[in-house]
Every structure is written in C-alpha cells, then in structure tokens.
C-alpha positions in Angstrom: -37.8 -34.6 33.3 -35.2 -31.7 33.1 -34.4 -30.0 36.4 -34.9 -26.2 36.2 -31.5 -25.4 37.7 -29.1 -22.5 37.5 -27.6 -24.3 34.4 -31.0 -24.2 32.7 -31.3 -20.4 33.4 -27.8 -19.9 32.0 -28.9 -21.8 28.9 -32.0 -19.5 28.6 -29.8 -16.5 29.0 -27.3 -17.7 26.3 -30.1 -18.2 23.8 -31.8 -14.9 24.7 -28.4 -13.1 24.2 -28.1 -14.1 20.5 -28.6 -11.0 18.3 -28.8 -10.5 14.6 -25.4 -8.9 14.4 -23.7 -11.8 16.3 -21.6 -14.2 14.2 -22.9 -17.5 15.3 -21.5 -20.9 14.4 -22.8 -24.4 15.1 -20.3 -27.3 15.3 -21.6 -30.8 15.4 -20.5 -34.5 15.3 -21.0 -36.2 11.9 -23.3 -39.1 12.8 -27.1 -38.9 12.7 -27.4 -37.7 16.3 -24.7 -35.1 15.7 -26.3 -33.8 12.5 -29.8 -33.8 14.1 -28.6 -32.0 17.2 -26.7 -29.5 15.1 -29.8 -28.8 13.0 -32.0 -28.4 16.1 -29.6 -25.8 17.7 -29.2 -24.0 14.3 -33.0 -23.8 14.2 -33.1 -22.4 17.7 -30.7 -19.6 16.6 -32.8 -18.8 13.5 -36.1 -18.7 15.5 -34.5 -16.6 18.2 -33.1 -13.8 15.9 -34.9 -14.3 12.6 -31.6 -15.2 10.8 -29.8 -18.4 10.1 -26.5 -19.3 11.7 -23.5 -17.7 10.0 -21.5 -20.9 9.9 -22.0 -24.6 10.5 -19.0 -26.8 10.7 -17.8 -30.3 11.6 -14.6 -32.2 11.8 -14.1 -35.8 10.9 -15.9 -38.4 13.0 -12.7 -39.4 14.9 -11.7 -35.8 15.6 -13.4 -35.1 18.9 -11.2 -32.3 20.3 -11.5 -28.9 18.7 -8.6 -28.8 16.2 -6.2 -25.9 15.7 -7.5 -25.5 12.1 -11.0 -25.2 13.4 -10.0 -22.5 15.9 -8.5 -20.6 13.0 -11.6 -21.1 10.9 -13.7 -19.6 13.6 -11.4 -16.7 14.0 -11.4 -15.9 10.3 -15.2 -15.9 10.3 -15.2 -13.5 13.3 -17.4 -15.9 15.2 -18.4 -14.5 18.7 -20.9 -17.3 19.7 -20.2 -21.0 19.2 -22.6 -23.9 19.8 -21.1 -27.4 20.0 -23.3 -30.5 19.9 -22.6 -34.2 20.4 -18.9 -33.8 20.9 -17.0 -34.6 24.1 -14.7 -31.7 23.7 -14.0 -31.8 27.5 -11.9 -34.9 26.8 -9.2 -32.7 25.3 -10.3 -29.1 26.1 -7.2 -27.0 25.5 -8.6 -25.3 22.4 -11.8 -24.3 24.2 -9.7 -21.8 26.2 -8.3 -20.5 22.9 -11.9 -20.0 21.5 -12.9 -18.3 24.8 -10.6 -15.4 23.8 -12.9 -14.3 21.1 -16.3 -16.2 21.6 -18.8 -17.4 24.1 -19.4 -21.1 23.9 -22.4 -23.4 24.5 -21.5 -27.1 24.7 -24.5 -29.6 24.5 -23.2 -33.1 24.7 -24.2 -36.5 26.2 -20.9 -38.3 26.6 -19.1 -39.1 29.8 -17.8 -36.1 31.7 -14.0 -36.0 31.4 -13.4 -32.5 32.7 -15.4 -29.6 33.9 -14.9 -26.9 31.3 -17.6 -24.6 32.5 -16.6 -21.0 32.9 -17.8 -17.4 32.5 -17.3 -17.8 28.7 -18.3 -21.5 28.3 -21.7 -23.0 29.3 -21.1 -26.8 29.7 -24.3 -28.9 29.5 -24.7 -32.6 29.6 -27.9 -34.6 30.6 -26.3 -35.9 33.8 -26.1 -32.3 35.0 -29.8 -31.6 34.6 -31.5 -35.0 34.5 -31.7 -38.4 36.2 -31.9 -40.2 32.9 -29.1 -42.4 31.5 -26.9 -39.9 29.7 -25.8 -42.4 27.0 -29.4 -42.8 26.0 -30.3 -39.2 26.5 -28.9 -38.4 23.1 -27.6 -35.0 22.0 -30.6 -34.5 19.6 -33.2 -35.3 22.2 -31.3 -33.2 24.8 -31.1 -30.2 22.6 -34.8 -30.6 21.6 -35.9 -30.9 25.2 -33.8 -27.9 26.5 -34.9 -25.7 23.6 -38.5 -26.7 23.9 -38.6 -25.1 27.3 -38.1 -21.7 25.8 -39.3 -22.0 22.2 -41.9 -23.9 20.2 -39.8 -26.7 18.7 -42.7 -29.2 18.2 -42.2 -29.4 14.4 -38.7 -30.8 15.0 -39.7 -33.7 17.2 -39.0 -36.1 14.2 -35.5 -34.7 14.0 -34.9 -35.5 17.7 -36.4 -39.0 17.0 -34.1 -39.7 14.0 -31.1 -38.7 16.1 -31.9 -40.9 19.1 -32.6 -43.9 16.8 -29.1 -43.4 15.3 -27.6 -43.8 18.8 -29.9 -46.9 19.5 -31.6 -45.0 22.4 -35.1 -46.0 21.3 -35.8 -48.1 24.4 -35.6 -45.1 26.8 -37.9 -43.0 24.6 -40.8 -45.3 23.8 -43.5 -42.9 24.7 -41.9 -40.0 22.8 -41.4 -42.2 19.7 -45.0 -43.4 19.9 -46.1 -39.8 19.6 -43.8 -39.1 16.6 -45.0 -42.3 14.8 -48.6 -41.3 15.3 -48.2 -37.6 14.5 -46.5 -38.3 11.1 -48.5 -41.4 10.2 -45.4 -43.6 10.2 -45.8 -47.3 10.2 -44.2 -49.1 13.2 -42.2 -52.2 12.6 -40.4 -54.7 14.9 -37.1 -53.5 13.6 -37.1 -49.7 14.1 -34.4 -49.3 11.5 -36.9 -50.5 8.9 -39.3 -47.6 9.7 -39.1 -44.2 8.0 -37.5 -42.7 11.1 -34.9 -45.5 11.2 -34.3 -45.3 7.5 -33.7 -41.6 7.7 -31.2 -42.1 10.5 -29.3 -44.8 8.5 -29.3 -42.6 5.4 -27.7 -39.7 7.3 -25.1 -41.9 8.9 -24.3 -43.8 5.7 -23.8 -40.6 3.7 -21.0 -39.7 6.2 -19.6 -43.2 6.0 -19.3 -42.8 2.2 -17.5 -39.5 2.5 -17.0 -37.5 5.7 -17.7 -34.3 3.7 -21.3 -35.4 3.3 -22.0 -34.4 6.9 -22.3 -30.9 5.6 -24.8 -32.0 2.9 -26.8 -34.1 5.4 -27.1 -31.1 7.7 -28.5 -28.9 4.9 -30.9 -31.6 3.8 -32.3 -32.2 7.3 -32.4 -28.5 7.9 -34.6 -28.0 4.8 -36.9 -31.0 5.5 -40.3 -30.9 7.1 -40.6 -34.7 7.8 -38.4 -37.9 7.5 -40.0 -38.6 4.1 -38.1 -35.6 2.7 -34.8 -37.1 3.9 -35.8 -40.5 2.3 -36.3 -38.8 -1.1 -33.1 -36.8 -0.9 -29.8 -37.3 -2.8 -28.4 -38.9 0.4 -30.2 -42.1 -0.7 -27.5 -42.9 -3.3 -24.8 -43.1 -0.6 -27.0 -45.2 1.6 -27.5 -47.9 -1.0 -23.7 -48.2 -1.7 -22.7 -48.3 2.0 -25.5 -50.7 2.8 -24.2 -53.2 0.3 -20.7 -52.9 1.7 -21.9 -53.3 5.3 -23.9 -56.4 4.4 -20.9 -58.0 2.8 -18.9 -57.7 6.1 -22.0 -58.8 8.1 -22.4 -61.9 6.1 -18.7 -62.9 6.5 -18.4 -62.2 10.3 -18.2 -65.9 11.2 -15.5 -66.4 8.6 -13.3 -63.3 9.2 -13.8 -62.3 12.8 -12.3 -63.6 16.0 -14.8 -64.9 18.6 -12.9 -64.8 22.0 -14.9 -65.4 25.2 -17.8 -63.0 24.9 -16.1 -60.6 22.6 -16.1 -60.4 18.8 -13.0 -58.7 17.4 -13.3 -58.0 13.7 -10.5 -56.4 11.5 -11.9 -55.1 8.3 -10.7 -53.1 5.3 -13.8 -52.0 3.4 -14.1 -49.3 0.7 -16.0 -47.0 3.0 -16.0 -46.0 6.7 -18.6 -48.5 7.8 -17.3 -49.4 11.2 -20.1 -47.6 13.2 -22.8 -49.1 11.1 -21.3 -52.6 11.2 -20.7 -52.5 15.0 -24.3 -51.3 15.6 -25.7 -54.1 13.3 -23.6 -56.7 15.1 -24.5 -55.5 18.5 -28.2 -55.8 17.7 -27.5 -59.4 16.6 -25.2 -60.3 19.5 -26.6 -58.2 22.3 -24.6 -60.1 25.0 -21.2 -59.8 23.4 -18.6 -57.0 23.2 -18.2 -56.0 19.6 -14.9 -54.5 18.5 -14.6 -53.4 14.9 -11.1 -52.4 13.7 -11.1 -50.7 10.4 -7.8 -50.4 8.4 -8.0 -46.9 6.8 -4.9 -47.6 4.6 -3.1 -44.5 6.0 -1.2 -46.1 8.8 -4.2 -45.7 11.2 -6.8 -48.1 12.5 -10.3 -46.8 13.4 -12.2 -48.5 16.3 -15.9 -48.9 16.9 -17.1 -50.8 20.0 -20.6 -51.8 21.2 -22.1 -53.7 24.1 -25.8 -53.7 24.0 -26.5 -55.2 27.4 -24.0 -52.7 29.0 -22.4 -55.4 31.1 -19.0 -54.1 29.8 -18.4 -50.3 29.6 -16.8 -50.2 26.2 -15.8 -46.5 26.6 -13.6 -47.4 29.6 -12.5 -50.6 27.8 -11.1 -48.7 24.8 -9.6 -46.0 27.0 -7.7 -48.6 29.0 -6.7 -50.6 25.9 -5.3 -47.5 24.2 -3.6 -46.0 27.2 0.0 -45.1 26.5 -0.2 -45.7 22.8 1.2 -43.0 20.6 -1.4 -40.8 18.8 -4.2 -43.0 20.1 -7.6 -41.7 21.3 -10.8 -43.3 22.6 -14.0 -42.4 24.3 -17.8 -42.5 24.1 -20.5 -44.2 26.1 -21.0 -47.3 28.2 -22.8 -49.2 25.3 -21.0 -47.5 22.4 -17.6 -46.0 21.9 -14.9 -45.4 19.4 -11.3 -44.6 18.9 -8.2 -44.6 16.8 -4.7 -46.1 17.0 -1.6 -46.4 14.8 -1.5 -49.6 12.7 1.9 -50.3 14.2 0.3 -50.5 17.6 -2.5 -53.0 16.5 -0.8 -56.0 18.1 -0.2 -54.2 21.4 -3.8 -52.9 21.4 -5.2 -56.4 20.8 -3.0 -57.8 23.7 -4.3 -55.0 26.0 -7.8 -55.7 24.8 -7.7 -59.4 25.3 -6.3 -59.0 28.8 -9.1 -56.6 29.7 -11.8 -58.8 28.0 -10.5 -61.9 29.9 -10.8 -60.0 33.2 -14.4 -59.1 32.4 -15.1 -62.7 31.5 
C-alpha cells in the first residue's frame, strides 16, 4: 500500500498543475518497464488536460544521466514541465539543475537512491519513499500506475503496468494484481509467464529496442495506441522480436561452450548482431537462479556493455558492478539488487574482470 504522505500530496499538486498551454515532455527508459511507465504518465497528462504530451523522448539504454543534448532538446521545445520515468537520474544529477532553470520536474523511478535531488523545482519519487515494498520489484510502470490511480481512473491501463513489471521480472511480488489482469482480459496463464500474452508483449517491446535503440519511440507509440496486449502482439514490433529471439537463442544454446563458469558466477563475453545482453542475462538468470550472471557485450566501438542478474538476490549485482567499475575511465554502473547494468571501455576489460573475480570470490 502507498503511504499518503506529503510526497503524495506534492505528486497530486504537480499533476493538478498541468495546463493545456504547458509544454510537457515525458522522458523514459527504453526497456519494457521504461516504455510502459512512460506511456502511463503520458496518459495521465492527456487525461488531466485533454491534450497529449508535447514531447516524448528517450536516450540510449546505457545513458542514465540526462545528457547535454537532451537538455538542449528540451530547451528548444520550450518544455516547462518534464516527467522522467524509470531512470536513476540521481546517480549523475548535474543536468537536473540545468533543467530546473526552465522547467518543473517529476522523477518517478524505482532504482536505488544515489542522491536526494528533491527541490522546489523537482519532485523526486521512488517506491522506497512512499511504500514498504521491495523497490526493485516495485517497478516504474506499476509505481506510476498506482500513484496515478489515486487521483485518476487508470483501470484500463492495468495491462500496461503488468507488461512493464513482467519485463523487470517482478511477477512474484504482484501475483494478485496479475491474477486480476489475466482474468479481466481473458489471457491464458502458463507456467512460464513469458509465454503468456502479457509476457510476449513485454518481450516484443524489449526486443524492438534490442534490434535498434530508436525503436523505443515506435514501441511507445504502439503501446500508447493499444487497448490490450493483443494489439501489441499484432503490431509491427513483432518482426524485430523474431530476429532478436533467434539471436538470443543462439547465445543461450552456446553458453556452456563460450562462457566462463567461475564459482557461482557465469561470465559471458558475446559479440552478437543486436543488443541482446538484457534479454540474454534475464534468460540465463531464470535458468540459473542461484548464480551471478554477467553478460559482457562487445559493441565494436571500443566499449563493452554489461548486464548482470542474480535471481535469488544473495549478491547485490548493482553494488557488484559499481565496485568492479570504480576508477575505470568512462565507466558507469547501477541498477537493482537482482538486476543491473553498466558500460566500460574495451581497453579496461581485463582490469574489470580482475576486479569482478576478486569480488565474486569474496562473496563465495
């Protein structure tokens, strides 16, 4: 249950303050939880003022901080209200202060709190500030849905919240909620939730972004215009899913051949055609729930992308990556206890692996 606190009242006030002549932007992460949370908050804006958001934007999946070019884009569009979902912008908050010079900001995220960026111009909301539930599993889409449902009728978007939370593998925390969604839309339940229509919709959204990061814009528009998960399943996103699924399965099938199994960790360096590291790490974590999964994807541009998972949460992979990348040039890392990501220079791969193996052996 959400606590009706001063923060909640400030949320209500922010939403109530949105007017037709405001220039409102929604900025969201690119995975299914990010897309779905962005859609939910964009719908809130439309229902509040009878007009769609003026701008919806995203950066690349690895770009968590608000970039200089994004600040300039917001300025050029004369944005005076910005809603950010599923991005831990407090991890590198300098540009939040720049945006505060011309806009009010609402941040709705569920990652670890790195810094308190709350101010007169920025409302900083995370589940751990208004709820007792595990913030990693209180996904951005579900959080946005619950907060908004306290002030508007959002019941037709319950399936969007469900798709988002499945994408972040938070289905165990929300069994009752998901039961209601399955029943309401007549969706068949299966042992593997990713084989249901809700799970497939989540995978389709994520795989579209894996194929090309620019597809996050397209996924947002498709979810925004859909009335049920079946609409997403019939959309043009399906063609990306089939291609990325084939690539992901190739690397899944060769994990024993190509990956390093060290203590209770699996370290897997891959160089696929598409950005499949989140999908692959999730798949492997479901298969090896008691192991720390580290996917290292060579992007071919001098950088290595990282995706980490630990399903039983016995190792906090966000802290693991933060420590393993500490001091490395142009490196970043962050996320949740069971799921995290990051980026390093290819030249630092050996040093990163040494750091990682030292940390893994300590956990072991």
